[in-house]
Structures are given as C-alpha cells and as structure tokens.
C-alpha positions, -999 to 999 in steps of 0.1 A, spaced: -170 120 145 -179 140 117 -150 167 113 -153 195 87 -117 202 78 -107 238 66 -69 236 50 -57 268 36 -24 264 19 -6 295 3 -23 286 -33 -55 270 -24 -84 261 -1 -91 223 6 -122 215 24 -129 182 34 -157 163 59 -138 131 73 -159 107 86 -139 77 102 -124 63 71 -148 84 50 -136 116 32 -155 140 13 -137 164 -3 -141 201 -22 -117 229 -35 -127 266 -34 -134 293 -13 -157 304 14 -186 291 -9 -171 259 -6 -179 256 30 -213 266 30 -220 244 4 -204 217 22 -226 220 50 -255 223 30 -244 191 14 -230 169 39 -247 185 68 -236 197 102 -206 187 115 -195 176 151 -165 195 147 -143 221 126 -108 217 122 -87 245 108 -52 243 96 -29 271 113 6 273 95 21 288 130 10 282 165 40 296 181 55 270 209 24 251 210 24 218 211 -11 205 210 -44 216 188 -68 241 210 -105 246 208 -109 283 196 -123 310 215 -117 350 214 -84 348 237 -69 322 210 -77 342 184 -65 372 193 -30 353 204 -29 336 170 -33 369 152 2 379 170 18 356 147 3 369 113 39 388 104 58 352 108 35 335 82 17 363 62 5 340 33 -14 316 55 -22 330 92 -46 355 80 -67 330 59 -68 307 85 -81 334 113 -108 344 89 -118 306 83 -122 300 116 -138 332 128 -160 329 102 -168 290 110 -174 299 145 -203 323 137 -218 300 112 -215 270 132 -218 289 168 -227 255 190 -199 235 170 -163 232 186 -135 248 159 -103 235 166 -68 249 156 -41 223 144 -8 237 138 21 227 115 44 239 139 36 218 167 53 185 151 85 205 154 79 222 188 106 195 204 137 203 179 168 196 195 184 229 210 211 227 180 184 224 153 161 248 170 186 277 179 196 305 156 234 317 165 222 354 174 226 371 209 208 350 236 195 381 251 177 383 215 166 348 213 151 347 251 133 379 250 117 377 214 108 337 214 132 336 184 136 300 173 134 279 141 98 267 141 91 245 114 63 241 91 43 216 71 41 194 106 7 182 96 19 166 62 49 152 77 29 136 111 7 122 82 35 108 60 50 94 90 23 73 98 15 62 57 51 54 56 51 31 84 22 12 75 36 11 38 69 -5 50 52 -26 80 71 -5 106 61 11 142 66 50 133 84 59 161 112 34 151 116 47 120 144 74 111 134 91 77 132 122 57 101 137 46 102 162 15 69 182 12 70 198 -25 42 219 -29 38 257 -37 60 257 -1 87 231 -1 103 217 31 124 190 41 121 174 74 146 148 93 124 125 117 135 101 144 115 83 171 82 99 156 96 131 162 111 164 141 151 164 148 158 194 119 139 209 92 146 235 63 120 259 72 128 282 103 113 312 122 92 319 90 80 297 61 102 316 40 137 299 49 149 267 36 143 255 0 135 276 -34 98 275 -34 70 287 -60 69 323 -50 93 323 -18 129 328 -20 140 302 3 176 309 26 192 341 12 221 357 25 212 379 51 242 401 41 230 404 10 194 418 23 215 440 42 232 456 14 197 459 -7 182 478 22 216 499 30 219 508 -5 185 516 -9 171 494 -36 145 482 -14 128 490 18 114 467 45 78 466 29 90 457 -7 115 433 5 90 414 26 67 415 -5 96 402 -29 106 375 -5 73 358 -1 53 365 -35 79 375 -62 111 353 -56 117 318 -60 100 301 -92 80 330 -102 109 356 -94 135 335 -117 109 330 -148 84 358 -144 55 334 -143 32 328 -113 58 303 -100 36 273 -105 59 243 -115 36 235 -144 38 268 -160 76 267 -154 77 233 -169 60 242 -197 83 275 -201 112 247 -204 96 228 -228 94 261 -250 130 264 -248 131 291 -222 165 295 -208 156 312 -175 129 288 -170 156 257 -171 178 277 -150 149 281 -120 145 243 -124 182 234 -122 184 259 -90 153 247 -74 167 208 -76 201 222 -64 188 237 -35 165 212 -26 192 183 -28 214 203 -6 182 203 19 179 168 16 217 159 20 214 181 52 181 165 65 202 130 63 232 143 78 213 146 112 200 113 112 225 82 126 206 60 101 184 63 70 154 40 70 132 58 40 131 89 21 91 99 15 79 126 -12 45 140 -6 27 172 -17 13 182 -51 45 189 -71 57 153 -56 23 136 -69 22 150 -101 54 155 -117 72 121 -117 98 131 -147 109 161 -119 108 137 -92 133 115 -112 154 142 -119 158 152 -86 167 117 -72 191 113 -102 213 139 -84 207 119 -52 228 86 -57 255 97 -32 227 89 -8 221 60 -21 185 72 -32 175 61 -68 143 60 -87 127 33 -106 110 44 -138 80 23 -143 73 29 -101 75 65 -108 50 66 -137 27 44 -115 -3 56 -94 -13 56 -55 11 56 -25 39 33 -34 76 26 -31 93 43 -63 129 28 -52 146 -4 -70 147 -35 -46 175 -31 -24 183 5 -21 170 30 5 133 29 1 121 63 -15 82 65 -10 57 87 -29 25 95 -5 -4 118 -9 -7 145 9 -38 138 34 -35 168 58 -77 166 60 -71 135 81 -46 145 107 -65 176 111 -95 154 118 -74 130 142 -61 160 163 -98 172 166 -107 139 177 -80 135 201 -82 168 217 -124 167 220 -122 132 235 -102 148 266 -125 164 292 -127 192 293 -115 201 260 -118 239 264 -94 236 291 -66 226 264 -48 260 257 -16 250 245 16 264 263 20 301 275 23 326 246 60 334 235 70 369 235 65 372 199 30 370 205 24 391 239 
C-alpha cells in the first residue's frame, strides 16, 4: 500500500510517501503535498499525525463528524491540532476518493495506569470534564520501541525502557510490556521538560499569582507558556537549540544558563521515568535534537551516571541508528525519528480491517462534547 504521510510538528511539516520499505520524503508547506502527489502519483491512503486524539486507542478514517470531534481538542494542543485539521481537510478535498486516516500521539498512552494518568484534583472534575494525563509523542515512542527491540535482538513486549524524544517538543516515556506506563507530558503538550518555546511544568501557584496580581491574563499567559517560554524565553532567541548553542559559544551567560536548566529538567524526567520501571533494559533517544547534537547529548548523559547511563564518545560521533553506551553498561541507543513509518503502519492496519469506516475509536470524552 502506498501511503502519503503528513506529519505537522510544532516547527515543521514533513511529507512522505511510504511504499513498503521504500520512503520518499520532502519537507515544506502545503505546496510540498501537491508536489508530492504530482511527482509520486496518487496514493492509496493518506495518514495524518494528530497530536491529540482524546481517549481514542486506535486510528480512524476521517469524516466530517470525526473532524468536528477532533476540532474540540484544539485548546489542548493549540500548536499542533489546527495544523492537522487543516491538512486533513485539504487532503480530503484534494483526494476525495482516497481514505484519510488520523493516527494519534495520545493513543500510545491511552492505557496509562490510573496512578500515572490521574491528577490529584477533585474526582467530580476529573470524571465530568475528562481531565487526565494523556501523554504525547506516542507515534515516535512506538517506532522507537520497535526499532530498539530490533537493534538489541529483543521482543518489543519484553523490553522495559525509557524513550526520550528530543525535538522542538521534549518528552520522556517509561515503557513496559509494549505500553506506556508513565510519561512527562500530561493533559496538554506543555507539561514536563523544558522545550524550545514551551515552558514545561511550572508551579501552578506561580501561575495563579501572575493572574491574581495582574501581571498577565489568561490569553497572554497561554501565549507565553506555548510560544515565549522554554529556551526561547530564557535566551531571547527562537528557541532553536542550534541558535542557543551558538549563543553559548559566543559567551552568552543567559544561553548557557538556559542549557543547564534544559539538561537539569530533562535529567529529572528521565530519573522519574526510570523509577516507574522495575528494571531498566534500555534508554533510547530520538528526535532532531538527539540526532544532530551529539555534544549536548553527551553532556546530558554525563549527569546520569547514578542511573548507570554513560556515553561512548566515538559512538556518539558516529552515524545511523546505534548503541552509544560503552559495553557492559545499561544500553543507551540513538534512533532516528521515523514517525512516517508508524503513520503508514497505522493506516495499513486500519484499512486492512473491514469495514474500515466503522472504526471510530472510543466515545468522545467530556472535553470533546
């Protein structure tokens, strides 16, 4: 099956055509989609990455009703959800006879244990309003799990591992028996580690103080937490790690502090994820920052020796999916993010089941109604 995959991130759009083991890829905007169809021909299906799927555990074929349900989740993922909705709508118009499938980052975390999924808020609120920790980067985690198992010659369901996705967004996930058992992102993708422009976790009492004293209002605070915090907010840059590291090299003290904060908070999340496992078989890093910043990754691992994690410098400087830890240590791996393969896999599995259009996932939660 030839699947055209559309992967809108917080800072990019990746377009690819997946045909079995063959992948043709392109980056860009809407023009890249039209160009891809012109160059590669009509696909058998289109698969769109949706960051937030609510409680859904499976992908769905999109129709007007499903799009309307997913639109209700825009406030929970304002950087990503509008882009996915726009791309899916455009793909349905451009290819009206081709099924357009939505695959969800949240689905990988839908079975989180109650202790990890629950916020310590009034039960009446959590039940009535669908308040829970949803988790994100699930497509990346699913691929990293399968790839890590292959590299270690293990069965995916037997691995107990931590997956660290380091890109514009950052998350850390503990995986046991092929499923997420804890993750750093929560109700929205703004919780957890420090990111390019997102704050990560902030004391809610501090946010209440800023609102109560008139320093900001809800609209401005939303913009700040998503767009003007993280590395960007601490350095007055775009938040792109390359720009921040260049500022460090030029002697910018604020940039160096920002990197230390970034690494410190990331180590905390990794430690918390390890604590959620009974045994640690592997730690895998994936995402653009992990792939292209070996020196930064080395600095991160230098501070994790207490967990038995170490980096081998020559392996860090090598290329391709690989083990980057010394022999005899907890396996630490670097795996390229291949969400396009996971998107295509979800679409193929769904469309192989008849009738595909009856696969609508679970009933919408209260926040979607």
